[in-house]
Each structure stands twice: as structure tokens, then as C-alpha cells.
C-alpha positions in Angstrom: 21.4 15.7 9.6 20.1 17.2 6.3 17.7 20.1 6.0 14.6 19.2 4.5 15.3 21.0 1.2 18.6 19.5 1.2 16.9 15.8 1.4 14.7 16.0 -0.9 17.2 17.5 -3.6 19.2 14.2 -2.3 16.2 12.0 -3.1 15.0 13.6 -6.0 19.0 13.1 -7.9 19.4 9.3 -6.3 15.9 8.3 -8.1 16.7 9.6 -11.2 20.2 8.4 -11.0 18.6 4.8 -10.2 16.1 5.6 -13.4 19.5 6.2 -15.3 21.2 3.5 -14.5 18.4 0.9 -14.4 17.4 -1.8 -11.8 19.7 0.1 -8.9 16.5 -0.4 -6.6 13.4 -2.6 -6.8 9.8 -1.6 -6.9 9.5 -1.4 -3.3 12.3 0.0 -2.3 12.1 2.9 -4.9 8.1 3.5 -3.6 9.9 3.4 -0.1 12.2 6.2 -1.0 9.1 8.3 -2.9 7.5 7.8 0.7 9.5 9.8 2.6 10.1 12.4 -0.9 6.6 12.9 -1.0 6.3 13.3 3.0 8.8 15.8 3.1 7.3 18.0 -0.4 3.8 17.7 1.9 5.2 20.7 4.3 4.9 24.4 2.7 7.8 25.7 4.4 11.7 24.8 5.7 10.6 22.8 8.9 12.8 21.2 11.6 13.6 18.1 10.3 11.8 15.8 11.5 8.6 14.7 12.4 8.3 11.7 11.4 11.9 9.5 11.0 12.1 7.1 8.5 13.7 3.8 8.7 14.8 1.6 6.1 16.0 -2.0 6.0 19.7 -2.2 6.7 20.4 -3.2 3.1 18.2 -0.3 1.5 20.2 1.7 3.9 23.6 0.8 2.4 22.1 1.0 -1.3 20.9 4.5 -0.9 24.6 5.7 1.0 26.6 3.7 -1.3 24.5 5.3 -4.3 24.6 8.6 -2.9 28.4 8.3 -2.6 28.5 6.9 -6.1 26.4 10.3 -7.5 28.9 12.5 -5.3 32.2 10.9 -7.2 31.3 10.9 -10.2 29.9 14.2 -10.0 26.6 12.8 -11.8 24.1 15.0 -13.1 20.4 14.3 -14.3 19.8 15.6 -18.2 16.9 17.4 -16.4 16.6 18.8 -13.0 13.3 18.4 -10.9 12.2 21.7 -10.8 10.6 22.5 -7.5 8.8 26.0 -6.1 10.3 26.6 -2.9 8.1 29.7 -2.2 
């Protein structure tokens, strides 16, 4: 299981990749991913993962996993990283 910080970073790059590639996720799927991201960002400190578990449909979970694999395989980096204050 990923740490809170690792999962936030993973979701950030996933959403940026989706914006770069255009059309990977539907609006509703992006909203679902952003809800998990917002939930994780609502904690001020690193907390044991997770109080709330996010369960996506099988189709969305497949799309998330396959695109994270593509990002890793391509070593894709966003033009501008989302900066977060972890203090």
C-alpha cells in the first residue's frame, strides 16, 4: 500500500498525463480521481493510509493502473510539477 504522499504524487501525475494526452478519462472519472486526491490532501500530516478506502469501478481501476504503467514505462514527466507544501 502506498503512503499518503506517494499516492498524492501518483494521482497528480496521472491527472497531468490525462490532460496532456486528452481524453483518457471522462469528466466523471476525473472527478472521482480528484475526490480521492482532495481527501488525501485534507490531512495536514502523513497519516496511516487510509481512513476511507476509494473503490473505483473495475473499468476505471484498469484505466488508472494501465496509465500509471504507461507513465512509468515512458518515464513521462509533466512540463510543470505540481508543488505541494508538505510542512
